[in-house]
N, C-alpha and C positions, 0 to 999 in steps of 0.2 A: 836389908837389902835380900833379896829371893836367893837359893840355893843355885849354886851355879852346876848348869849342865856341861860336860864336856863328850865330845861326842862327835863320829866321824857322821858327816850330812848330805845326802845325795842331794845332786841338783835339778831341780825341773826346770829351770828357765834359764838365759844367761843372754840380754837381748839389748843393741846398743840403744843409746836414748839421744846423743848427742855427738859431737868429735870427741871421743878417748872418754866414752862417757856411757858407764852399761848397769843396766839393773838385774842381778841377780837372786832369783828366787831358792830357797833352801826349803826342805820338806823336814819340817819339824813341830809336829804338835804342841810337844812339853816346851821349847823355847816361846812359842809365837802364844801361850797361853798366859807367860808369866811375863814377858817385858813389856815395859811402858815407855813411852814418847822419853826421849831425850837420854834412854839408855842405851848402849853399845854391846857387837860382840866382837871377838876376836876372831881371826881367820886365816887361816892358813894351808894352801896344798896338803891333801892329805896323807900323799906320799912325795917318799924324798926329805932329804934337809936341808937344801938351798932355796929360800930361804928358809933358815932355821926359828925364826920369832915369828909370830903373828902381826898382823896389822891391824888396829882398830876402826873399826866400821859402826856408826849410828844406825838403829834402826827408819827403815822407809816409811815403812807400812807393813801389818801383818792381814793375810788371805784367809779368808773362810769359805765353810764347806756349804753346802747348800742346809745344814741345819744351822749357820751362825757359827759354828764353833772355829775359833785358831787351829788352821793346820801348817801353816808356811810363813816363812816370814820374806819380805824383799829386804836387799841391802841396793843402793846406789854408790855407784863407785866412779872415781875418776883415775886413770891409767899415770901414773907418773913415774914405777920406781919397775923392779924386778916382780914384785910379788903381784901389782896390780895386773902388771903384765900377763901374770901365768895367771891369775883370774880370769883376764878377757878372754883366754883362750877353752875355759871349758864350758861343755858341753851338756846337754841334759843325759844324764845316767851319771856325769861322772862324781864326784866326792870331795869335799874339803873339811878340815879338821876346825872344829868353832869350838867356843867356850863362853858361856854368857847367861842371863842377862847380866851387863857388869854396870857398875856406876851408879850415879843417883837419876832422877829423870826431872824435865820440868816442875814449876811450880803446877800444883793445884789453884786454879783461880775461879773462884762467885762473883758473880754479880758486878762482870766487870762490861763496860759499855763495849769498847774496841782497843782490842790487841793488837800492835804492831811488830808482826814478825820480820826480822831483818837478816839477811843473809848476802855472805858473798861468795865467791866464788862455788866452791862445791858445798857451800856452806846452808843451801836450803835442807839437804839431804833430811835432819831430823824433825823437819818440820812440816812433814803431810799427817803424818800420823797426829802430830800435836794437833792440828787445828781438826781435825776430825772431833779428836777429844775436847777440845774447848767450845765445837761448836753443837756437842751431844752430841752428835751421830754414831761414835764409837764409843765404847769402852772397852781398856786395855789392863793388862797386868790382874786380871780377873773382876776387875772395878766394873760397876753397871754405867753407861753411858749419864752423862750427866753435863748440861749446858753449862759452863764458867762466862763466855762471853755470847754478846750479841753479834758482833761483828769482827772479826780478822781480816787483816791489809797485809798479804807478802808485799815484802819491800825486798826484791832479789837482783843484783849484780853481777854481772862476769865482764871477761873482757873481751869477749865478741859476741855475737850471736851464736854461731856456729858452737859456742860453750851451754846454751841456756839447755836445760834438761828439767822435762817433769813440770814444765808451765801449764800446759791441760788440765794435768794430775791437781792440780792446786785450784784452778778455777772450776771443774766441776765436782773439787772436795769444799766447795763457799767460798773460798777465798778474792777479797778483791785482791789484783796484782799487776803490781807497778815495777816495769825492769827497766834498768840502767846499764850501759856499757861502757866500758875506757875509750874503748873507738866510736861511738856513735853509731854502731850500726845495729844497734837494737836498745829503742826507749829514748829514755833524757841519755846523752853526751855528757858523760864523766860517773862519778863514784856515786855508789848507793846512796851513803849517808848525806852526800850533797844532794841526793831527788829525796830523801827525806825531810832533811830541812827545807826544803823549797817549799814542798807541801804541806809540810804539818807545821812546821812551827818559824820559815821563814816570811820575807815578805808575798804576799799572797798577788797573783795577778792583777794589772789593772781592773776594776771596775765589779772584783772576786772577793772582797774583804767578807761580807757576809760566810761564804763558802769557806771559808781557812779558819775562822774564826769558829764555826760551826766546828771542824775538824781538830782541830786544836783541841777544842772544849772536849770531846770526844776520846782522845788518846791516853786511856789508863795507865798501858803496861807497855813494856818493847823487853823484847827477846830477840837476840841475837846470836847464830854462827859464823863464823868466817874467820880470815885473815886476822893476826894479831892488829895492825893499823887501822882496820873497820871495824874492831870491836874499842878500842881506844877511843875513836871518833866518836863512834855510836853512846861508848859512856860518857864523855865531855856533854854530848848532845842531852842526854836524862839527867843527867844531874845540873845543866845547865834551867833544864826546865823541869826540876824536883817531879820526875818521872820516873818510879820504878821501873829497872832495867836487869834481866837477867841473860846470862851470857854463858853459850856452851861451847868451850875450849877446842881447839883440833891440837892438843899438844903430844906428839911423840910419844909410843908407849912402847915397854918393853915385854912385860907379863901381862899389863892388863890388872891384875887381881891382888896390887898392896905391895908387892914383895921386893920390889927391885929398887923402888923408888927413883926410879928413871924420869918421871913422868910431875914432877913436883912445880907447883907453882906458887908466890909469893903472896901475903895475905896480912890484912890489915887487922891486927885482934885488939882487947884492951889492953893489952902488954907490951903490946909494938908489933913488928912485923914478924911473921912466922910463914913458916909452911905445910900446904896439903897436898897429897897426893891429887892429879886429875881423877884417875881411873876408877879412886874408893871415894873421897868426898865429893871430888866433879863428876862428870866434866862439866856441870852446869852449877854454876856460880851468882850470886848476888853481885853484881859486878861493883858496886857501893863498897863490897867488901875485899878487892882485889887490891895488891899495892902494885897499880899500873907504872909508876914514875920507877918501881925496880926492875921493870921490863927494859925491854932493846928497846931502842930510840931508832926512829925509822924516819 
């Protein structure tokens, strides 16, 4: 893992993207050069002690200067409590305390025809940088740009249309985007995994079997991020279709650097069930290695 930067960073921009959802841009060339898609940073207000602990936020993207050098990082977050509420109040020139890059990143893929990115809730946030990396349009963490997939499809589900954030960013970056909402106000009416199953491995619409078979044959890797019930369903789908699948867990964390062991998750090993720290050995795991049966039942 890269050495961890711990610094007070100035805010460049903090803009609203959707309901209760914001994009925070921080000036930090050192972090922007080091961080990779799938890694995260811990953030907390630079001043005061409430809240005392930081919160983990995935890399959304890095910003480049006129010479193509990384100079800033973008974080997209949803306001859900005191810490994120304070972040939403930040303005250009304010400061946050940050440490990172933390965790591992998404897998480096090669010669893949089609990758499916599956996001639920705020789970789309780690995927923009990974999309660019997969399509070979950007390199991250000091690595040169290298194409890993011919085609990337984003399946993105939200509770309602006003919570969908960054959709046009993904389209502009080259993803095919398919949307779902719990209330039917955006795209498919239902869960995003139901949409994925219908489009990729389910019963095709009448008269469209050749197109469905072509899509199914082209899907070679799934990557998910979102609530645990969604990831559980995605894992079942991947296992049923024998498709490799990685997931980024949204486990709450206290320190982010492996000291407190508050973010452990159950895994299957050759010796039986064990535990791994999501902040260190994750947040990205091969879904087949996670002990899903030991997790909460929904």
